[in-house]
C-alpha positions, -999 to +999 in steps of 0.1 A: +000+000+000+013+035-009+017+061+018-011+082+001-035+052+002-025+045+038-034+081+047-069+075+032-073+042+051-063+057+084-086+087+079-115+063+072-105+040+101-107+069+124-142+079+111-156+044+113-138+032+144-124+002+127-088-010+120-068+001+090-072-033+072-110-031+073-109+005+061-085-004+033-109-031+022-138-006+019-117+019-001-106-009-025-141-016-036-146-007-072-167+021-086-175+020-123-183+053-140-207+052-170-211+083-191-225+093-225-201+108-251-196+146-253-193+172-226-209+150-199-180+125-205-156+154-197-173+160-164-173+122-157-136+122-162-132+152-137-153+133-112-132+101-117-099+120-114-110+134-080-128+102-068-099+080-077-077+097-051-099+080-024-115+049-039-109+024-067-124+040-099-128+023-133-143+035-166-139+002-185-164-025-176-138-052-182-117-038-154-147-038-130-172-064-141-187-066-106-184-031-091-197-021-057-213+010-071-219+022-107-220+059-111-243+067-140-238+102-156-267+120-173-288+098-196-262+070-200-275+034-198-262+014-167-239-014-177-241-036-145-266-048-119-246-031-091-260-004-068-266+026-091-259+062-082-270+088-108-255+122-113-261+150-138-255+188-141-271+216-160-267+254-163-281+263-129-277+232-107-264+196-103-280+165-087-269+132-073-295+106-065-303+069-062-328+072-091-325+084-127-324+122-131-343+141-157-347+178-167-312+192-164-300+211-195-275+237-204-237+239-200-225+252-166-195+274-160-164+252-154-161+264-118-197+253-112-189+219-128-158+216-105-180+222-075-205+197-087-177+171-091-169+176-054-205+171-043-209+139-064-175+125-052-187+129-016-219+111-024-201+082-041-175+078-013-204+076+012-223+051-009-193+028-016-181+028+020-216+021+032-214+030+068-236+051+091-205+061+110-195+085+082-208+121+082-244+120+069-250+125+031-285+136+022-297+120-011-309+132-034-282+159-032-290+191-052-263+217-057-279+250-066-249+272-079-266+303-065-258+290-030-221+295-037-227+332-036-205+341-066-210+378-074-230+383-106-208+387-137-175+380-118-170+348-138-171+366-171-145+393-165-108+394-157-096+397-122-062+413-116-049+403-081-018+425-085+012+411-067-003+385-044+011+358-022-001+322-014+010+310+021+013+273+019+017+248-011-003+219+003-036+203-006-057+235-004-032+255-024-034+229-051-072+229-050-073+267-051-052+269-083-070+239-098-103+258-094-088+293-102-078+281-137-115+285-145-113+322-137-094+348-158-069+356-132-041+382-139-011+396-121+015+377-101+012+351-073+041+340-052+036+305-037+054+303-003+063+271+015+095+259+032+088+222+030+095+194+006+070+170-011+064+139+009+048+107-005+018+108+018+004+140+003+001+127-033-035+116-027-048+151-021-024+175-039-040+176-073-010+188-093+017+165-079+032+134-094+054+107-079+085+123-095+079+154-074+087+136-041+116+152-025+112+185-044+104+218-028+066+220-025+064+256-037+085+250-068+067+218-077+033+234-075+044+265-095+059+243-122+029+220-125+002+247-123+017+275-145+005+259-178-030+264-166-026+302-165-018+325-194-022+358-176-012+349-141+025+346-134+034+321-107+066+323-087+080+302-059+096+312-026+111+283-006+109+296+029+083+308+054+059+338+050+081+360+072+112+354+052+093+364+021+076+395+034+103+412+054+126+422+025+096+437+006+088+475+007+055+466+022+034+435+028+015+418-001-017+435-009-035+401-012-025+369+006-042+336+002-037+315+033-038+277+031-014+266+059-027+241+084-014+258+116-034+282+138-001+296+151+012+303+116-021+320+106-018+344+135+017+353+124+006+359+088-020+383+100+007+400+121+026+408+089-003+431+080-013+421+045-041+443+032-064+415+020-066+379+034-085+351+018-082+320+040-094+283+037-089+254+061-103+219+067-113+201+099-101+166+093-128+151+069-158+169+085-156+205+077-143+234+056-139+269+070-136+301+048-126+335+060-117+369+045-108+403+057-096+436+042-076+461+064-086+483+080-116+463+094-138+466+124-147+429+122-127+397+128-093+393+114-075+360+107-060+361+142-095+365+157-108+334+138-078+313+147-070+328+182-049+308+206-067+278+222-054+255+250-053+226+226-024+242+207-001+238+237-012+202+241-005+195+204+029+211+206+038+190+237+026+159+219+048+166+189+078+174+212+073+142+232+066+121+201+097+132+183+120+134+213+127+171+212+121+202+233+090+222+232+111+253+222+123+233+192+088+226+180+079+263+182+107+272+157+086+255+130+113+237+109+137+209+117+173+219+116+203+196+111+211+196+148+175+188+158+173+161+131+202+143+149+183+143+181+151+130+165+171+101+150+182+090+185+146+082+194+136+072+158+166+053+144+147+043+113+147+079+101+176+093+081+186+127+095+194+143+062+159+134+049+140+154+075+161+186+075+139+215+065+106+196+071+081+212+095+077+194+128+039+189+123+045+174+089+070+148+102+046+142+132+017+135+108+039+113+086+049+091+116+012+091+128+002+077+094+028+050+098+013+043+133+046+052+149+030+080+169-003+092+183-015+119+206-016+111+243-053+102+242-046+078+214-060+099+186-039+101+154-033+133+134-046+126+099-053+145+066-087+148+050-099+131+018-090+148-015-126+160-022-126+178+012-095+198+002-109+203-032-141+219-017-118+242+004-100+254-027-131+260-048-148+279-019-116+299-015-118+310-051-155+320-045-144+340-014-117+357-035-144+368-060-166+381-033-138+400-016-126+417-047-162+426-055-164+444-022-189+421-005-182+427+032-216+417+047-200+383+058-165+371+066-169+335+078-184+304+063-184+269+077-193+243+051-201+206+054-181+190+025-203+159+025-233+179+014-239+211-006-230+246+006-258+267+022-255+304+016-274+314+048-247+297+068-224+327+060-219+349+090-201+382+100-177+374+128-169+404+151-135+412+165-123+391+194-115+413+224-083+392+232-071+389+196-033+392+196-036+414+164-067+435+167-065+441+204-030+456+202-031+494+197+004+495+182-009+479+150-034+507+143-009+533+130+009+506+110-024+496+093-032+533+087+002+540+072+001+510+049-035+508+039-052+540+049 
């Protein structure tokens, strides 16, 4: 089993409360996709590409004569007697159901089709796994594109982001760029990440290939994604956000945040970028979207991800699990000297291989290999690919809303196993103990930078 497949199995095992072997068996069940020729076949391929990062997908009946589930697209005729799940999309909506679907017509915008692919993938994963322990999926599932909240006309005109920055080059960053290729983005975007590509992330980082393992994450993403953009110039910065920002005349005007650390998010807000568009995932159960533009009287990124006691517990768990000091973990990246100390407690690790890797990344990798767990026995695991894909798509939507000046909401929590609900958007106020908003010394800095 590959490390990426093992990540999926461990995630499912944690959701179902079963062992890894039983979870692997469920994910190995075959899904046959049957589609008519033409544009619906293109959408079927998009679904298959995303779905295949979690379960066993086949398009040829000879390769899956007895599938667990057959996904039937549009008006295609089913080819097997397996359990059928039907899916179709039109100009205004998409549907997944256990019965044939009629009445959908028109070609949707590619961003809408990408969102529909995420919704269908969630429905198929739930159906093929077949367990009530998974988050609930409500079938028939109907995705009304208007629920995404995309500003009218914004998909039909260019969007110049100027000189922007992307903090993080992991799964959400990949998903954001994969979705953003459907928008006429212009300007320049620097992808910032100090880490290297590890095998365990291939299942959810949509642009990566096996030959990218060991490469710098930022460089690999930029190299793979650039052909999808003709007017947006992608650059790579191998380092953390602070090392990128400090030499600049002023902070980036727009920063897309995709890192998986609350601590790092607060530090990014502390560098005072004018506009922040943030996306995060909560294991396999949730997606959170946030944006703010300085100056603001509402919540900033540090308000949303303010310090919580669990952070200290996680840092202590990482320090204890790796055999290092708590102060080491708080530096963020593993140095050559610290690598030597880690090897003393984990002799199977090669010191040179972990230099420059973030502590939480190594910790997650060892958890996936069942070498480590938190004190209460819970392992630190990554979400399924479709969850990260939802996060990237919704981050693109939030970008469009932010640039359109839509400030009536700044926070959206979405269930990735079902379709987004527009009324769930809220306007979060400032937190009185925020380490950014509550400090008066930031006010003149914000004023001098952004007015």
